[in-house]
N, C-alpha and C positions, 0 to 999 in steps of 0.2 A: 799618324796619330790624330792630327788635326782633321784629316779627312774622315776618319772613323767617327769622331765626335759629331762632325757635321752630318754624316750619314745617319747616325742614331737620332740626332735632333730632327732631321728632316723626316725620318720614318715616324717618329713620335708625332710630329706635326701632321703628317699625312693621315695617321690613324685617328687623330683627334686629340692632340696634346692638350688643348684647352679643356676638353671634357675630362680627360684623365686628371689633370691638375685640379679641376673643380671637384671631381669625385673625392680625391684625397683630402682636399681642404674642407669640404662641406659634408662629409659622410655622416658625421654625428648629428648635425641639424637635419639632414635628410631622413635619418632613422627616426628622429623625434617627430618629424612631420608625418612620416608614414605611420608611426605608432598612434599619433593623435587622430589621423584620418580613420584608422582601423577602429579605434575606440569610439569615435563619433558614429561610424556606421553600425557598430555593435549596439551602441546606446539607442540609435534610431530603431533598429530591429526590435530591441527589447521594449521600447516605448510602444511600437505598433502592436506587438504581441500583448502587452499589458492592456492596451485599449480594447483589443479584440476580446480578451478574456473578461474584461469588465462589462462589455456589451452583452456577452453571453450570460454572465451572472445576473445582470439586470433583467434580461428576458426570462431567465429561469425563475427569478424572484417574482416577477409579474405573473407568470403562469402558476406558481405556487400560491400566490395570493388569490388568484381567481378560483383555483381548485379548492382552497380552504374555505372561501366564502360559499361555494356551492355545497360543500360538505356540511358546513354549519347551517345553511338554509334547509338542507334535507333532514338534518338531525332535529331542527326546530319543528319541521313538519311532522316528523315521527313522534316527537313528544306531544304535539297537539293532538295527533290522532290517538295516541295512547290515553290521553286525558279524556277525549271524547268517548273512547271505548269504555273506560272505567265508569263514566257517568251513565252511559247506556246500560251497562251491566247492573249498576245500582238501581236504576229505574226499573229494569226488568225484574230484579229480585224483589222489589217492593210491589210490583203489580202482578206478579205471577201467581196463578191460582195453585194452592197446595193440595187440593182435593184431586185424587186420581180419577180419571175418566170423567172429568167435569166437562159439560157441554160448552161452557162459557170460558174455557181455558184460553189464556193469551200467553204466549203463542200456542197455537194448536199443535200439539204433538202427543202421541200416546205412548204409554209405557209398553 
C-alpha cells in the first residue's frame, strides 16, 4: 500500500504535480485574468473601430461642406444671372420699336 502511494505521488510529481496543484488552487483567479484580458482586447478593438468610423464621418462631413458651398455658390450665380436677364428684358421691352417693318427696329427682326 505504501509503495502504491509513493508510486502515485511520484507519477503526479513526474507529470507536473506543482502545476496540477497550482491549477486547482488558482483556477478561479486564472479565469478572471483571462476574462479581463479578453475584455481589454475587445475594448481595444471597439476603440480602434470607433476611431476609424469617426475619421470616416469627419471626412464625409468635410466633403459634404465643400459640396454644399459649391452648390450655394452656383445657386447664387444662377440668381444673379436671372436678375441680369430680367433687367435686360425690361430694357428691351422699353426700347423695342412697336411698329411693324420699321427700319430702325432694335433688335432687327421681321415678322
